[in-house]
Structure formats: structure tokens, C-alpha cells
Backbone as JSON, one array per atom type, in Angstrom:
{
  "sequence": "MKLKYTILYVENVKESLDFYQVAFGLKAKMLHESGDYGELDTGTTALAFSSRALMTQLGKSPARADAAAPVFEIAFETDDVAGALEKALGAGARPVQEVQDMPWGQTTAYVADKDGYLVEICSPVRG",
  "N": [[1.01, -0.99, -0.22], [0.08, 2.46, -0.73], [0.68, 5.91, 0.22], [-1.45, 7.96, -1.33], [-2.79, 10.72, -2.13], [-3.32, 13.2, -0.53], [-6.08, 15.24, 0.83], [-7.12, 18.49, 1.04], [-10.3, 20.31, 2.53], [-11.77, 22.66, 0.8], [-12.75, 26.39, 0.25], [-12.69, 27.06, -2.71], [-11.47, 25.55, -4.91], [-9.91, 25.9, -7.29], [-8.81, 28.77, -6.6], [-7.08, 27.74, -4.86], [-5.55, 25.81, -5.85], [-4.4, 27.85, -7.64], [-3.09, 29.69, -5.57], [-1.04, 28.06, -4.63], [0.45, 27.09, -6.5], [1.74, 29.45, -6.89], [2.49, 30.66, -4.55], [4.34, 28.4, -3.39], [5.79, 27.77, -5.6], [4.98, 25.25, -6.66], [3.22, 22.97, -9.35], [0.55, 22.46, -11.23], [-1.5, 19.45, -11.58], [-4.04, 18.4, -11.77], [-7.41, 19.66, -12.59], [-10.61, 19.02, -12.04], [-13.29, 19.39, -14.32], [-15.47, 20.04, -12.84], [-14.77, 21.7, -11.08], [-14.83, 21.18, -8.3], [-12.87, 19.54, -7.28], [-8.91, 18.94, -7.53], [-5.53, 18.73, -8.35], [-2.26, 18.94, -7.11], [0.83, 18.8, -8.69], [3.07, 16.86, -6.85], [4.75, 14.84, -6.39], [5.48, 11.59, -5.42], [2.96, 11.1, -4.09], [0.4, 13.39, -3.84], [-1.04, 16.64, -3.54], [-3.85, 17.58, -2.93], [-7.2, 18.66, -3.43], [-10.45, 19.56, -2.62], [-13.84, 20.4, -2.67], [-15.56, 22.36, -0.42], [-18.66, 22.6, -0.54], [-18.93, 20.36, -2.25], [-18.29, 18.3, -0.6], [-20.12, 18.17, 1.58], [-22.18, 17.93, -0.65], [-21.79, 14.96, -0.67], [-22.5, 14.16, 1.94], [-20.92, 14.27, 3.67], [-19.66, 16.56, 6.55], [-17.16, 18.84, 6.59], [-15.15, 20.63, 8.63], [-13.39, 23.55, 9.04], [-10.63, 24.56, 8.52], [-7.56, 25.57, 10.88], [-5.26, 27.71, 11.52], [-4.49, 28.46, 14.45], [-5.07, 26.64, 15.78], [-4.05, 23.72, 14.72], [-4.71, 20.67, 13.65], [-3.18, 19.3, 11.73], [-0.17, 19.25, 10.03], [1.29, 21.3, 6.53], [3.99, 20.25, 4.99], [7.1, 21.95, 3.37], [9.95, 21.59, 1.95], [13.08, 23.33, 1.86], [16.05, 24.98, 0.48], [16.1, 27.75, 0.93], [14.44, 28.95, 3.26], [13.92, 31.58, 4.29], [13.46, 33.48, 2.21], [11.58, 31.55, 0.59], [9.72, 31.95, 2.77], [9.36, 34.67, 2.35], [8.0, 34.5, -0.3], [6.03, 32.76, -0.3], [4.04, 34.86, 1.62], [4.2, 37.1, -0.02], [2.22, 36.02, -1.94], [-0.14, 35.97, -0.47], [0.16, 34.48, 1.97], [-0.86, 34.08, 5.01], [1.76, 35.4, 8.02], [2.58, 33.17, 10.4], [4.75, 32.07, 12.22], [7.41, 33.72, 12.07], [11.22, 32.94, 10.44], [13.16, 30.36, 12.32], [15.36, 28.92, 13.71], [16.23, 25.9, 14.67], [16.82, 23.74, 17.25], [17.24, 20.48, 16.77], [18.53, 21.23, 14.28], [17.36, 22.22, 12.16], [15.56, 24.8, 10.15], [12.84, 26.71, 10.34], [9.74, 28.18, 9.21], [6.55, 29.18, 9.72], [3.44, 29.67, 7.7], [0.0, 30.7, 7.6], [-2.33, 29.25, 4.73], [-5.03, 30.55, 2.37], [-7.38, 29.39, 3.64], [-6.83, 29.06, 6.21], [-5.36, 26.74, 6.69], [-2.41, 25.25, 8.12], [0.95, 25.82, 7.09], [4.35, 24.19, 6.79], [7.59, 25.77, 6.13], [10.4, 24.56, 6.01], [14.07, 23.75, 6.55], [16.46, 20.94, 5.55], [17.07, 18.32, 7.61], [19.84, 19.27, 9.41], [22.67, 17.73, 10.73]],
  "CA": [[0.01, 0.23, -0.01], [1.22, 3.85, -0.8], [0.04, 6.81, 0.66], [-2.14, 8.2, -2.73], [-2.89, 12.03, -1.86], [-3.82, 14.46, 0.75], [-7.19, 16.37, 0.23], [-7.8, 19.8, 2.13], [-11.19, 21.15, 1.94], [-11.31, 24.56, 0.68], [-14.13, 27.05, -0.28], [-12.62, 27.63, -4.15], [-10.45, 24.51, -5.64], [-9.32, 26.61, -8.68], [-8.31, 29.63, -6.02], [-5.99, 27.12, -3.82], [-4.54, 25.6, -6.6], [-3.54, 28.9, -7.93], [-2.55, 30.27, -3.99], [-0.4, 27.1, -3.89], [1.33, 27.37, -7.45], [2.3, 31.09, -6.33], [3.11, 30.52, -2.88], [5.26, 27.66, -3.01], [5.79, 27.52, -6.99], [4.33, 24.08, -7.85], [2.56, 22.99, -10.86], [-1.16, 21.52, -11.17], [-1.48, 18.31, -11.91], [-4.93, 18.27, -12.77], [-8.68, 20.46, -11.97], [-11.81, 18.48, -12.42], [-14.04, 19.96, -14.84], [-16.78, 20.37, -12.05], [-14.19, 22.84, -10.27], [-14.92, 20.25, -7.17], [-11.14, 18.81, -7.28], [-7.71, 19.27, -7.85], [-4.21, 17.9, -7.62], [-0.98, 19.34, -7.65], [2.09, 17.56, -9.11], [4.29, 16.74, -5.62], [6.0, 14.01, -6.4], [4.65, 10.44, -5.75], [1.85, 11.53, -3.14], [-0.23, 14.09, -4.41], [-1.87, 17.57, -2.41], [-5.48, 17.87, -3.65], [-8.18, 20.09, -3.08], [-11.91, 19.27, -2.61], [-14.8, 21.74, -2.47], [-16.6, 21.96, 0.5], [-19.42, 21.91, -0.94], [-18.62, 18.65, -2.87], [-18.04, 17.23, 0.57], [-21.24, 18.66, 2.03], [-23.19, 16.9, -1.04], [-21.69, 13.56, -0.39], [-23.02, 13.34, 3.69], [-19.76, 14.61, 4.97], [-19.18, 18.05, 7.62], [-15.97, 19.47, 6.73], [-14.59, 21.54, 9.4], [-12.85, 24.87, 8.45], [-8.9, 24.46, 9.39], [-7.8, 27.09, 12.17], [-3.78, 27.85, 11.83], [-4.16, 28.61, 15.68], [-5.46, 25.44, 16.77], [-3.94, 22.88, 13.96], [-4.9, 18.98, 14.06], [-2.07, 18.69, 11.21], [0.3, 20.81, 8.98], [1.76, 20.36, 5.49], [5.38, 21.08, 4.81], [7.26, 21.7, 2.23], [11.16, 21.45, 2.44], [13.75, 24.07, 0.83], [17.14, 25.17, 1.63], [16.03, 28.56, 1.19], [13.83, 29.14, 4.28], [13.32, 33.24, 4.25], [13.05, 33.13, 0.9], [10.0, 30.89, 0.76], [8.77, 32.11, 3.23], [8.73, 35.59, 1.62], [7.55, 34.79, -1.33], [4.28, 32.86, 0.29], [3.69, 35.79, 2.17], [3.74, 37.75, -1.28], [1.25, 35.3, -2.39], [-1.09, 35.99, 0.49], [-0.23, 33.28, 3.02], [-0.68, 34.59, 6.63], [2.07, 34.71, 9.17], [2.43, 32.59, 11.74], [5.88, 31.65, 13.03], [8.98, 33.88, 11.37], [12.45, 32.36, 10.69], [13.43, 30.28, 13.15], [16.68, 27.93, 13.61], [15.64, 24.8, 15.22], [18.04, 22.82, 18.09], [17.78, 19.6, 15.82], [19.31, 21.39, 13.34], [16.58, 22.57, 10.88], [15.4, 26.07, 10.25], [11.73, 26.8, 10.14], [9.13, 29.17, 9.62], [5.13, 28.85, 8.83], [2.59, 30.68, 7.49], [-1.75, 29.91, 6.98], [-2.81, 29.73, 3.33], [-6.08, 31.38, 2.31], [-8.4, 28.54, 3.98], [-6.3, 28.49, 7.39], [-4.54, 25.0, 6.86], [-0.79, 25.6, 8.65], [2.04, 25.11, 6.54], [5.5, 24.43, 7.36], [8.65, 25.56, 5.35], [11.77, 23.95, 6.59], [15.19, 23.34, 5.63], [16.81, 19.42, 5.31], [17.63, 18.49, 9.22], [21.17, 19.07, 9.37], [23.87, 17.31, 11.93]],
  "C": [[0.83, 1.42, 0.02], [-0.04, 4.87, -0.44], [-0.01, 7.73, -0.8], [-1.79, 9.87, -2.69], [-3.53, 12.38, -0.71], [-4.58, 15.34, 0.35], [-7.43, 17.22, 1.33], [-9.11, 19.91, 1.62], [-11.43, 22.18, 2.11], [-12.88, 25.04, 0.26], [-13.85, 26.74, -2.12], [-11.42, 26.16, -4.3], [-9.51, 25.29, -6.36], [-8.0, 27.74, -7.31], [-6.93, 28.8, -5.04], [-5.16, 26.17, -4.71], [-3.52, 26.95, -7.2], [-2.51, 29.79, -7.3], [-1.46, 29.29, -4.5], [0.76, 27.09, -5.07], [2.38, 28.55, -7.25], [3.23, 31.2, -5.21], [4.04, 29.61, -3.17], [5.77, 26.81, -4.55], [5.52, 25.69, -7.31], [3.57, 24.24, -8.58], [1.29, 22.38, -10.48], [-1.07, 20.66, -11.92], [-2.93, 18.14, -13.12], [-6.13, 19.38, -11.94], [-9.79, 20.01, -12.89], [-12.59, 19.5, -13.85], [-15.14, 20.8, -13.96], [-16.33, 21.81, -11.12], [-14.22, 21.99, -8.78], [-13.82, 19.53, -6.35], [-10.39, 18.96, -7.93], [-6.79, 18.35, -7.49], [-3.31, 18.96, -8.03], [0.22, 18.25, -7.61], [3.19, 17.89, -7.72], [4.79, 16.21, -5.55], [4.8, 12.76, -6.52], [3.38, 10.64, -4.83], [1.34, 13.19, -3.26], [-1.15, 14.87, -3.44], [-2.97, 17.72, -3.51], [-5.99, 18.24, -2.52], [-9.63, 19.57, -3.01], [-13.04, 20.28, -2.25], [-15.26, 21.52, -1.14], [-18.05, 21.41, 0.51], [-20.25, 20.99, -1.48], [-19.04, 17.75, -1.54], [-19.32, 16.75, 1.17], [-22.35, 17.69, 1.36], [-23.04, 15.42, -0.62], [-21.97, 13.29, 1.19], [-21.41, 13.87, 4.27], [-20.02, 16.07, 5.98], [-18.14, 18.57, 7.5], [-15.77, 20.35, 7.37], [-13.83, 22.07, 9.09], [-11.14, 24.65, 9.28], [-8.68, 25.79, 10.36], [-6.02, 26.97, 12.18], [-3.47, 28.03, 13.36], [-4.1, 27.52, 16.42], [-5.18, 24.39, 15.48], [-4.55, 21.19, 14.23], [-3.35, 18.28, 13.03], [-1.58, 19.93, 10.35], [0.77, 20.09, 7.51], [3.03, 21.25, 5.54], [6.1, 20.89, 3.7], [9.06, 22.88, 2.41], [11.92, 22.1, 1.31], [15.33, 24.34, 1.31], [17.12, 26.57, 1.36], [14.49, 29.36, 2.36], [12.91, 30.61, 4.08], [12.82, 33.61, 3.41], [11.93, 32.58, -0.06], [9.33, 31.62, 1.42], [8.31, 33.58, 2.86], [7.94, 35.59, 0.13], [5.84, 34.0, -0.79], [3.8, 34.03, 0.83], [3.2, 36.92, 0.71], [2.61, 37.75, -2.21], [0.07, 35.46, -1.62], [-1.28, 35.31, 1.31], [-0.1, 34.5, 4.2], [0.53, 34.53, 7.28], [2.3, 34.04, 10.3], [3.55, 31.93, 12.65], [7.02, 32.51, 11.78], [10.07, 32.87, 11.09], [13.1, 31.9, 11.52], [14.77, 28.99, 13.17], [15.92, 27.14, 15.13], [16.46, 23.92, 16.54], [18.28, 21.36, 17.38], [18.6, 19.69, 14.67], [18.85, 21.65, 12.07], [16.13, 24.15, 11.05], [13.53, 25.71, 9.53], [10.74, 27.77, 10.35], [7.42, 28.36, 9.23], [3.93, 30.33, 8.41], [0.88, 29.4, 7.63], [-2.04, 30.21, 5.48], [-4.54, 30.13, 3.3], [-6.86, 30.4, 3.27], [-7.69, 28.19, 5.63], [-5.92, 27.12, 7.62], [-2.68, 25.93, 7.29], [-0.05, 24.81, 7.85], [3.52, 25.61, 6.48], [6.56, 24.74, 6.16], [9.89, 25.37, 6.3], [12.78, 23.83, 5.52], [15.52, 21.57, 5.95], [17.4, 19.55, 6.88], [18.56, 18.43, 8.8], [21.61, 18.46, 10.77], [23.14, 16.43, 11.87]]
}
């Protein structure tokens, strides 16, 4: 078995795809013609988005994400955390934590995306 995708429930799938492309330099893999589902090309495991409206139609009750009280985070690794943070903020991400060096040899920063999901921008762990 392999992890195929992670789906975030969002208000507008196309806007989320556009945001992640600009903020983090990812490429869109697909957007369903309905506009209710899309994926980003993130390697073996896709980062996907489904509209809250579709999930409601399917009998689910998706909660809204809250970066101040997250239940999970998405992490993007880069050698330039400060530059990536600046790019994400320029694309409309909300700052959560400025760049910090962690005692385990990693540099991290956090932002919230337009739907409130917590996104970590981190360097590889060194040492």
C-alpha cells in the first residue's frame, strides 16, 4: 500500500491551486471540469483539494481549518526558508511564525494558507 494523496477541503479549488502554485512554486496536475476537485504535482503523493460544497453533498461535514489550533500541517522543504517565506507571504499567505533555527538542526517558518491550513516551510534537518 502507498499514500496516494492528501485532500484539503477548501472553499474554492481553483483559487487554492493558484495560491499554492504562486506561493510555493508547485505545478497543477489537474482540475476536474466541475471545479470541485484538483491536484498539485508534488511527487509520488499528490496534494489535492476538494470543495467543501462537494463534501457536504456527499454527506460529510467538513470543518474549517484553523492555523491557531491545527490538527495537522503540510511541510515544504527548501534550502532557502527565508526566501520561500517571503514568496509565500507575497502570494497572500498569513504569517504564523517567522524564520527560526531549531535545536535539532532545522530552520523553520510557518504560514497559514487562504483557507487557514498550517503550512511549514523548512530546511532539511542538518547534523
